[in-house]
Backbone as CSV, one residue per row, in Angstrom:
resi,resn,N_x,N_y,N_z,CA_x,CA_y,CA_z,C_x,C_y,C_z
1,MET,8.166,-0.703,1.421,7.020,-0.385,2.188,7.284,0.422,3.382
2,PRO,6.522,0.859,4.206,6.858,1.041,5.265,6.513,0.546,6.460
3,ARG,6.875,0.135,7.423,7.039,-1.135,8.272,6.399,-0.161,9.594
4,THR,5.361,-0.595,10.365,4.762,0.033,11.454,4.917,-0.681,12.499
5,SER,5.847,-1.544,12.790,6.325,-1.983,13.903,7.369,-2.595,13.883
6,LYS,8.425,-2.445,14.709,9.828,-3.169,14.659,9.537,-4.755,15.105
7,ARG,8.423,-4.728,16.003,8.198,-6.516,16.254,7.851,-7.263,14.992
8,LYS,8.108,-8.322,14.745,7.714,-8.918,13.149,6.541,-9.823,13.605
9,ALA,5.697,-9.318,13.103,3.829,-9.754,13.243,3.939,-11.608,12.808
10,ALA,3.158,-11.758,13.381,3.165,-13.168,13.323,2.399,-13.401,12.149
11,PRO,2.999,-14.662,11.178,2.432,-15.000,10.065,0.915,-15.109,9.940
12,PRO,0.101,-14.585,8.780,-1.451,-14.855,8.879,-1.525,-16.793,8.775
13,SER,-2.607,-17.076,9.283,-3.192,-18.252,9.023,-3.229,-19.125,7.499
14,VAL,-2.744,-19.975,7.276,-3.360,-20.173,5.653,-4.735,-20.831,5.797
15,LYS,-5.381,-20.184,4.720,-6.823,-20.760,4.460,-6.475,-21.913,3.589
16,SER,-7.762,-22.769,4.277,-7.892,-24.076,3.470,-7.760,-24.210,2.169
17,SER,-8.193,-23.098,1.388,-8.551,-22.875,-0.118,-6.977,-23.031,-0.558
18,ASP,-5.707,-22.481,0.415,-4.311,-22.288,-0.315,-3.922,-23.728,-0.581
19,ALA,-4.488,-24.901,0.191,-3.954,-25.904,0.103,-4.620,-26.908,-1.051
20,VAL,-5.843,-26.478,-1.311,-6.405,-27.424,-2.304,-6.204,-26.886,-3.944
21,PRO,-5.883,-27.810,-4.545,-5.196,-27.320,-6.032,-6.349,-26.768,-7.021
22,VAL,-6.431,-25.756,-7.723,-7.433,-25.539,-8.779,-7.496,-26.462,-9.878
23,ARG,-8.544,-27.010,-10.127,-9.006,-27.815,-11.412,-9.750,-27.213,-12.334
24,PRO,-9.144,-26.386,-13.205,-10.041,-25.676,-14.624,-9.698,-26.556,-15.584
25,GLY,-9.650,-25.825,-16.757,-9.390,-26.251,-17.996,-7.887,-26.387,-18.104
26,LYS,-7.400,-27.558,-19.203,-5.958,-27.305,-19.145,-4.997,-26.580,-19.258
27,ALA,-5.574,-25.340,-20.261,-4.397,-24.283,-20.399,-4.763,-23.649,-18.825
28,THR,-5.606,-23.160,-18.320,-5.556,-22.796,-17.524,-5.022,-23.322,-16.331
29,SER,-4.963,-24.806,-16.095,-4.161,-25.469,-15.172,-2.904,-25.167,-14.874
30,LYS,-2.364,-25.513,-16.559,-1.165,-25.002,-16.639,-0.386,-24.004,-16.021
31,THR,-1.074,-22.838,-16.316,-0.614,-21.504,-16.161,-0.926,-21.559,-14.384
32,VAL,-1.566,-21.930,-13.817,-1.624,-21.944,-12.506,-1.075,-22.919,-11.919
33,GLU,-0.425,-24.087,-12.558,1.043,-24.755,-12.310,2.242,-23.896,-11.905
34,GLN,2.120,-23.294,-13.320,3.419,-22.148,-13.317,3.645,-21.248,-12.211
35,ILE,2.389,-20.311,-12.181,2.406,-19.501,-11.246,2.497,-19.981,-9.595
36,ASP,2.273,-21.212,-9.300,2.121,-22.121,-7.956,3.965,-22.222,-7.736
37,ARG,4.276,-22.634,-8.661,5.760,-23.340,-8.925,6.566,-21.983,-8.336
38,LEU,6.002,-21.032,-9.375,6.851,-19.374,-9.131,6.822,-19.272,-7.168
39,PHE,5.496,-19.408,-7.144,5.358,-18.921,-5.412,6.367,-19.695,-4.698
40,ASP,6.287,-21.267,-5.014,6.915,-22.121,-4.122,8.542,-21.885,-3.742
41,SER,8.948,-21.103,-4.837,10.095,-20.610,-4.779,10.633,-19.685,-3.948
42,TYR,9.460,-18.805,-3.678,9.677,-17.711,-2.680,9.210,-18.138,-1.337
43,ALA,8.289,-19.442,-1.236,7.355,-19.437,-0.126,8.260,-20.063,0.906
44,ASN,7.908,-19.477,2.069,8.227,-20.264,3.634,7.898,-21.621,3.790
45,PRO,8.125,-22.195,3.585,7.341,-23.893,3.767,7.049,-24.572,4.966
46,SER,7.452,-23.656,5.992,6.824,-23.962,7.352,5.912,-23.247,7.517
47,PHE,5.424,-22.124,6.762,4.083,-21.327,7.002,3.189,-21.530,5.681
48,GLY,3.738,-22.123,4.629,2.752,-22.268,3.434,2.858,-20.557,2.748
49,LEU,3.600,-19.927,3.174,3.530,-18.360,2.629,4.771,-17.933,2.006
50,ILE,4.459,-16.756,1.469,5.768,-16.004,0.957,5.727,-14.710,2.139
51,ASP,7.289,-15.037,3.079,6.753,-14.251,4.321,8.103,-12.964,3.889
52,PRO,8.607,-12.003,4.791,9.374,-10.564,4.511,10.446,-11.036,3.881
53,GLU,11.254,-12.334,4.533,12.781,-12.764,3.512,12.178,-13.018,1.983
54,GLY,11.129,-13.725,1.667,10.811,-14.191,0.317,10.305,-12.912,-0.487
55,ILE,9.783,-11.925,-0.032,9.910,-10.831,-0.701,10.796,-9.760,-0.939
56,GLU,11.579,-10.175,-0.186,12.832,-9.426,-0.394,13.671,-10.117,-1.218
57,THR,13.730,-11.089,-1.385,14.096,-12.388,-2.413,13.592,-11.977,-3.754
58,LEU,12.057,-11.616,-3.740,11.390,-11.517,-4.817,11.703,-10.164,-5.492
59,CYS,12.036,-9.181,-4.689,12.030,-7.634,-4.907,13.316,-7.563,-5.758
60,SER,14.773,-8.416,-5.351,15.970,-8.260,-5.923,15.890,-9.326,-7.402
61,ASP,14.913,-10.447,-7.515,14.965,-11.169,-8.738,14.089,-10.281,-9.788
62,VAL,13.315,-9.208,-9.173,12.563,-8.417,-10.178,13.549,-7.250,-10.620
63,GLY,14.386,-6.536,-9.700,15.290,-5.512,-9.819,14.388,-4.249,-9.249
64,VAL,13.784,-4.635,-7.723,13.278,-3.271,-7.403,13.954,-3.324,-5.801
65,ASN,13.486,-2.248,-5.095,14.138,-2.274,-3.744,12.711,-2.631,-2.793
66,HIS,12.778,-3.013,-1.940,11.707,-3.493,-1.031,10.528,-2.491,-0.630
67,THR,11.382,-1.393,-0.954,10.658,0.036,-0.256,9.830,0.480,-1.285
68,ASP,10.070,-0.076,-2.659,9.734,0.622,-3.659,8.049,0.546,-3.927
69,ILE,7.352,1.781,-4.270,6.005,1.489,-4.496,5.423,0.565,-5.363
70,ARG,6.120,-0.095,-6.381,5.517,-1.044,-7.233,5.094,-1.954,-6.375
71,ILE,6.150,-2.685,-5.306,6.026,-4.028,-4.305,4.209,-3.624,-3.790
72,LEU,4.060,-2.076,-3.332,3.010,-1.980,-2.595,1.933,-2.147,-3.856
73,MET,1.952,-1.769,-4.902,1.197,-1.885,-5.798,0.454,-3.536,-5.903
74,LEU,2.006,-4.306,-5.895,1.867,-5.668,-6.587,0.842,-6.375,-5.253
75,ALA,0.758,-5.851,-4.268,-0.096,-6.324,-2.587,-1.268,-6.165,-3.149
76,TRP,-1.201,-4.332,-3.601,-2.890,-3.918,-3.774,-3.428,-4.946,-5.384
77,LYS,-2.437,-5.751,-5.858,-3.120,-6.371,-7.130,-3.522,-7.933,-6.509
78,MET,-2.932,-7.979,-5.532,-3.481,-9.224,-5.045,-4.345,-9.281,-3.971
79,ASN,-4.498,-7.780,-3.544,-5.327,-7.960,-2.507,-4.958,-8.778,-1.075
80,ALA,-3.324,-8.277,-1.002,-2.918,-9.259,0.118,-3.758,-8.555,1.585
81,GLU,-3.841,-9.280,2.011,-4.227,-8.795,3.683,-3.330,-8.451,4.942
82,LYS,-2.295,-9.267,4.948,-1.142,-8.885,6.071,-0.086,-8.240,5.021
83,GLN,0.732,-7.332,6.141,1.754,-6.583,5.471,3.286,-7.807,5.633
84,GLY,3.723,-7.663,4.505,4.991,-8.559,4.534,4.579,-10.143,4.001
85,TYR,3.245,-10.507,4.225,3.195,-11.968,3.384,2.026,-11.902,2.288
86,PHE,2.696,-12.945,1.814,1.395,-13.076,0.296,0.895,-14.697,0.377
87,SER,-0.308,-15.369,0.608,-1.184,-16.250,0.731,-0.581,-16.768,-0.670
88,LYS,-1.134,-18.143,-0.938,-0.856,-18.690,-2.405,-2.115,-18.276,-3.239
89,ASP,-3.225,-17.881,-2.342,-4.414,-17.579,-3.017,-4.403,-16.251,-3.357
90,GLU,-3.861,-15.340,-3.123,-3.461,-13.891,-3.403,-2.462,-13.821,-4.441
91,TRP,-1.168,-14.732,-4.226,-0.480,-15.045,-5.225,-1.085,-14.795,-6.621
92,ARG,-1.802,-15.736,-6.651,-2.242,-16.853,-7.825,-3.106,-15.311,-8.796
93,THR,-4.359,-14.741,-7.476,-4.992,-13.898,-7.866,-4.375,-12.657,-8.643
94,GLY,-3.559,-11.951,-8.378,-2.475,-10.873,-8.578,-1.345,-11.628,-9.985
95,LEU,-1.294,-12.370,-9.907,-0.117,-12.869,-10.846,-1.254,-13.199,-12.382
96,ARG,-2.608,-14.058,-11.993,-3.282,-14.680,-13.198,-3.858,-13.015,-13.849
97,ALA,-4.213,-12.077,-12.680,-4.862,-10.908,-13.410,-3.827,-10.218,-14.237
98,LEU,-2.495,-10.103,-13.950,-1.262,-9.529,-14.457,-0.825,-10.479,-15.572
99,LYS,-1.597,-11.756,-16.038,-1.111,-12.830,-17.192,0.687,-12.754,-16.803
100,ALA,1.109,-13.121,-15.558,2.249,-13.287,-15.432,2.529,-14.436,-14.712
101,ASP,2.781,-15.431,-15.558,3.079,-16.862,-14.954,4.863,-17.435,-14.627
102,ASN,5.674,-16.009,-15.099,7.118,-16.504,-14.713,7.219,-15.049,-14.152
103,LEU,8.694,-15.599,-13.773,9.536,-14.246,-13.438,9.632,-13.057,-14.158
104,ASN,10.086,-13.467,-15.436,10.138,-12.271,-16.693,9.264,-11.570,-16.987
105,LYS,7.812,-12.659,-16.991,6.630,-11.884,-17.138,6.086,-10.890,-16.387
106,LEU,6.274,-11.277,-14.764,6.466,-10.454,-13.771,6.948,-9.350,-13.666
107,LYS,8.311,-9.355,-14.006,8.890,-7.872,-13.705,8.619,-7.105,-14.957
108,LYS,7.874,-7.954,-16.333,7.700,-6.626,-17.568,6.299,-6.002,-17.108
109,ALA,5.630,-6.870,-16.047,4.059,-6.445,-15.847,4.160,-5.039,-15.072
110,LEU,5.477,-5.053,-14.023,5.493,-3.842,-13.307,5.222,-2.461,-13.722
111,PRO,5.428,-2.058,-14.731,5.390,-0.944,-15.542,3.813,-0.358,-15.703
112,ALA,3.255,-1.651,-16.394,1.701,-1.486,-16.706,1.174,-1.760,-15.849
113,LEU,1.263,-2.205,-14.663,0.746,-2.272,-13.227,0.784,-0.812,-12.736
114,GLU,1.861,-0.543,-12.596,1.857,1.237,-12.220,0.902,2.064,-12.939
115,THR,1.270,2.059,-14.281,-0.200,2.723,-15.121,-1.596,2.388,-14.687
116,GLU,-1.598,0.980,-14.267,-3.255,1.073,-13.893,-3.438,1.937,-12.451
117,VAL,-2.410,1.688,-11.591,-2.737,2.020,-10.376,-3.081,3.798,-10.552
118,MET,-2.303,4.176,-11.475,-2.351,5.828,-11.398,-3.340,6.171,-12.151
119,MET,-4.189,5.372,-12.393,-5.413,5.782,-13.405,-6.518,6.262,-12.182
120,PRO,-6.989,7.203,-12.540,-8.175,7.909,-11.482,-9.116,7.228,-10.772
121,GLN,-9.404,6.138,-11.716,-10.978,5.683,-10.945,-9.906,4.487,-10.163
122,ASN,-8.684,4.127,-9.903,-8.050,3.153,-9.316,-7.282,3.592,-8.390
123,PHE,-7.021,4.861,-8.300,-5.800,5.706,-7.199,-6.303,5.400,-5.983
124,GLN,-7.984,6.128,-5.612,-8.174,6.662,-4.605,-8.312,4.976,-3.613
125,ASP,-8.871,3.764,-4.660,-8.817,2.492,-3.914,-7.538,2.341,-3.211
126,PHE,-6.621,2.550,-4.362,-4.900,2.050,-4.288,-4.605,2.853,-2.561
127,TYR,-4.864,4.088,-2.457,-4.686,5.104,-1.620,-5.081,4.559,-0.105
128,ALA,-6.285,3.938,-0.351,-7.283,3.733,0.994,-6.421,2.110,1.462
129,TYR,-6.421,1.618,0.419,-5.512,0.007,0.802,-4.157,0.224,1.300
130,ALA,-3.552,1.243,1.094,-2.081,1.544,1.182,-2.263,1.728,2.710
131,PHE,-3.255,2.023,3.399,-3.340,2.533,5.000,-3.863,1.171,5.396
132,ARG,-4.675,0.200,4.702,-4.918,-0.828,5.843,-4.151,-1.649,5.726
133,TYR,-3.482,-1.213,4.500,-1.912,-2.524,4.687,-1.105,-2.330,5.566
134,CYS,-1.032,-1.215,6.219,-0.424,-0.986,7.193,-0.892,-1.286,8.749
135,LEU,-2.333,-1.915,9.035,-2.904,-2.347,10.185,-2.368,-3.405,10.188
136,ILE,-1.421,-3.868,10.914,-0.690,-5.241,11.085,-1.126,-5.760,12.432
137,GLU,-2.099,-4.919,13.186,-2.142,-5.683,14.717,-3.641,-6.121,14.713
138,GLU,-4.439,-7.040,14.799,-5.726,-7.392,15.030,-6.461,-6.152,15.676
139,LYS,-7.578,-5.878,15.004,-8.727,-4.866,15.530,-7.806,-3.256,15.515
140,GLN,-6.246,-3.266,14.737,-5.869,-1.814,14.818,-6.901,-0.801,13.708
141,LYS,-6.656,0.254,14.055,-7.707,1.428,13.256,-6.926,2.285,12.996
142,CYS,-5.446,2.371,13.391,-4.952,3.868,13.358,-3.361,3.359,12.922
143,VAL,-2.603,4.163,12.310,-1.105,4.035,12.091,-0.131,5.370,12.697
144,ASP,0.769,4.937,13.370,1.317,5.882,14.205,1.984,7.204,13.078
145,ILE,2.373,8.292,13.807,2.570,9.459,12.627,3.745,9.063,11.857
146,GLU,4.843,8.450,12.636,6.344,8.293,11.707,6.089,7.151,10.471
147,THR,4.886,6.172,10.388,4.567,5.389,9.349,3.544,6.168,8.073
148,ILE,2.908,6.939,9.038,1.842,7.978,7.856,2.747,9.054,7.184
149,CYS,3.744,9.453,7.554,4.813,10.389,6.697,5.496,9.866,6.083
150,GLU,6.085,8.334,6.017,6.469,7.599,5.102,5.419,7.112,4.051
151,LEU,4.497,6.708,4.560,3.394,6.275,3.851,2.971,7.562,2.488
152,LEU,2.762,8.772,2.865,2.721,9.932,2.203,3.406,10.214,1.450
153,ASN,4.503,10.056,1.608,5.705,10.209,0.728,5.851,9.220,-0.622
154,LEU,5.719,8.154,0.087,5.622,7.102,-1.076,4.801,7.227,-1.929
155,VAL,3.157,7.349,-1.072,1.950,6.838,-2.416,1.982,8.397,-2.773
156,LEU,2.091,9.580,-1.901,1.202,10.735,-3.122,2.404,11.674,-3.191
157,GLY,3.390,11.669,-2.749,4.645,12.748,-2.505,4.985,12.655,-4.405
158,SER,5.001,11.877,-5.015,5.154,11.969,-6.753,4.032,13.347,-7.339
159,GLN,3.096,12.986,-7.048,1.609,13.795,-7.565,1.690,15.290,-6.318
160,PHE,1.680,15.048,-5.360,1.309,16.140,-4.583,2.636,16.386,-3.416
161,TYR,3.526,16.828,-4.179,5.172,16.822,-3.647,4.604,18.167,-2.493
162,ALA,4.199,19.217,-2.594,4.274,20.373,-1.808,3.541,19.667,-0.509
163,GLN,2.066,19.694,-1.027,1.194,18.930,-0.064,1.680,18.343,1.072
164,VAL,2.440,17.484,0.109,2.794,16.087,1.120,3.964,16.566,2.196
165,ASN,4.811,17.357,1.428,5.875,17.988,2.562,5.491,18.630,3.388
166,SER,4.177,19.976,3.272,4.060,20.484,4.408,3.436,19.661,5.130
167,MET,2.467,18.869,5.228,1.701,17.922,6.020,2.592,17.228,6.664
168,THR,3.885,16.495,6.037,4.696,16.024,7.042,5.266,16.373,7.992
169,GLU,5.639,17.887,7.422,6.236,18.874,8.705,5.328,19.339,9.595
170,TYR,4.374,19.311,9.316,3.110,19.881,10.313,3.073,18.453,11.086
171,LEU,2.901,17.475,10.867,2.692,16.391,11.674,3.938,16.032,12.882
172,LYS,4.931,16.291,11.993,5.998,16.114,12.758,6.064,17.175,14.036
173,PHE,5.876,18.460,13.745,5.616,19.387,14.743,4.590,19.434,15.821
174,GLN,3.298,19.034,15.542,2.041,19.169,16.061,2.525,18.178,17.051
175,SER,1.352,18.085,18.333,1.403,17.217,19.654,0.373,16.646,19.792
176,GLU,-0.550,17.327,19.044,-2.065,16.471,19.536,-2.294,15.475,19.114
177,TYR,-1.649,14.619,18.157,-2.007,13.432,17.092,-0.814,12.617,17.094
178,ARG,-1.067,11.425,17.406,0.175,10.423,17.818,-0.177,9.674,16.551
179,MET,-1.388,9.185,16.088,-1.521,8.466,15.187,-2.763,9.114,14.460
180,LEU,-2.735,8.114,13.040,-4.228,8.959,12.378,-4.691,7.645,11.592
181,ASN,-6.274,7.758,11.814,-7.089,6.912,11.380,-7.374,7.004,9.885
182,MET,-8.193,5.774,9.207,-8.539,5.921,7.694,-9.252,7.317,7.104
183,ASP,-10.072,7.967,8.288,-10.937,9.239,7.564,-10.048,10.263,7.969
184,GLN,-9.350,10.613,8.807,-8.170,11.573,8.775,-7.392,11.091,7.328
185,TRP,-6.709,9.930,7.008,-5.862,9.524,5.541,-6.710,9.905,4.787
186,MET,-7.910,9.529,4.697,-8.779,9.855,3.254,-8.868,11.131,3.230
187,ASN,-9.411,12.274,4.297,-9.528,13.478,4.318,-8.484,14.254,3.615
188,PHE,-7.083,13.900,3.771,-6.065,14.270,3.385,-6.080,14.056,1.630
189,TYR,-6.285,13.004,1.383,-6.139,12.619,0.192,-7.243,13.801,-0.919
190,HIS,-8.531,13.890,-0.042,-9.696,15.003,-0.574,-9.153,16.379,-0.537
191,PHE,-8.133,16.942,0.104,-7.244,17.999,0.493,-6.607,18.318,-0.630
192,CYS,-5.993,17.633,-1.251,-4.942,17.336,-1.876,-5.633,17.770,-3.256
193,HIS,-6.545,17.387,-3.803,-7.517,17.212,-4.903,-8.744,18.466,-4.915
194,GLU,-9.042,18.930,-4.056,-10.112,20.127,-3.638,-9.152,21.547,-3.327
195,ILE,-8.365,21.269,-2.857,-7.863,22.709,-2.149,-6.722,23.407,-2.978
196,SER,-6.865,24.375,-3.254,-5.512,25.382,-3.592,-4.494,25.649,-2.965
197,PHE,-3.374,25.104,-3.411,-1.984,24.982,-2.663,-1.028,25.756,-3.101
198,PRO,-0.059,26.399,-2.377,-0.388,26.682,-0.699,-1.157,28.116,-0.606
199,ASP,-1.841,28.613,-1.441,-2.457,29.952,-1.009,-4.019,29.649,-0.364
200,LEU,-4.310,28.209,-0.359,-5.684,27.855,0.261,-6.819,28.641,0.567
201,GLN,-7.147,29.390,-0.487,-8.054,30.250,-0.635,-9.479,29.749,-0.559
202,ASN,-9.273,28.366,-1.218,-11.102,27.606,-1.486,-11.130,26.984,0.218
203,TYR,-10.186,26.980,0.861,-10.440,26.247,2.326,-11.628,26.680,3.380
204,ASP,-12.272,26.005,3.422,-13.410,26.804,4.374,-14.038,25.958,5.445
205,SER,-13.294,26.142,6.789,-13.309,25.188,7.916,-14.894,24.739,8.475
206,ASN,-15.864,25.817,7.766,-17.193,25.334,7.985,-17.751,24.323,7.046
207,GLN,-16.891,24.037,6.292,-16.947,22.542,5.293,-17.117,21.541,6.076
208,ALA,-17.278,20.464,5.373,-16.784,18.828,6.272,-15.518,18.101,6.271
209,TRP,-14.222,19.278,6.439,-12.974,18.827,6.741,-12.732,18.578,8.417
210,LEU,-11.927,17.505,8.608,-11.695,17.205,9.804,-10.793,17.738,10.537
211,LEU,-10.725,17.843,11.970,-9.972,18.856,12.516,-8.464,19.202,12.500
212,ILE,-8.079,18.011,12.103,-6.543,17.745,11.825,-6.273,19.002,10.823
213,LEU,-7.385,18.888,9.781,-7.174,19.753,8.595,-7.194,20.916,8.502
214,ASP,-8.052,21.289,9.893,-8.288,22.616,10.328,-7.085,23.236,10.601
215,GLY,-6.369,22.325,11.729,-5.195,22.512,12.290,-3.902,22.961,11.297
216,PHE,-3.944,22.258,10.502,-2.847,22.389,9.629,-3.160,23.504,8.428
217,VAL,-4.380,23.721,8.237,-4.265,25.079,7.388,-3.720,26.303,8.410
218,GLU,-4.301,26.304,9.597,-4.009,27.357,10.642,-2.427,27.271,10.382
219,TRP,-1.773,26.274,11.001,-0.277,26.413,11.270,0.181,26.990,9.400
220,MET,-0.435,26.345,8.416,0.307,27.081,7.202,-0.482,28.662,7.245
221,ARG,-1.193,29.165,7.142,-1.614,30.603,7.538,-0.683,31.154,8.222
222,GLU,-0.219,30.792,9.612,0.561,31.608,10.545,2.180,31.339,10.123
223,ASN,2.358,30.130,9.292,3.986,30.419,8.576,3.986,31.066,7.525
224,GLN,2.994,31.141,6.720,3.096,32.272,5.524,3.035,33.435,5.479
225,CYS,2.501,34.102,7.018,2.462,35.615,7.483,4.343,35.917,7.483
């Protein structure tokens, strides 16, 4: 997953519910106990959280790189709030939804998770989540261009390679924008789905496109001449 800052973010505070055992029925209780046991094998006991080191160990155990999109998908499934950290509540939420109470089941669940995320009714939510997950500072609303380019390649590159390749080239070329906000991030998602590319014939700057898309299209047309 892209890292938005070289400075290691402080771990999020542990919610009180993370320390309270779940007391459902016997079968569910056993499942939660197994999920919690797996959590404890990766968690930093000082924080009561799975931290970046624990996530890298988890990635190694399930056979994926820590920059693999499936790890971001797993964070989405957990609805993880802080990049690089999983709380016990988040871990329970994700693994119970995946029906994975051990490492082998979690590993086998990743392909199905990828299929789930790529469904049209889920992907837009995942795309928006990917941006929010990169907001690592309190009250942060924008993500730097370097991280945006990495994230676009990771999240959209397989579906819209030409659009992403051109947009990242433009973002690195232009000097007006140093960071992008959520509206700009989502506007590009709609652009990819709605605008004929690379001819751009149905792009109308009088419609509700943001200025950054107007600049991108103007740059594209100039480079096509």
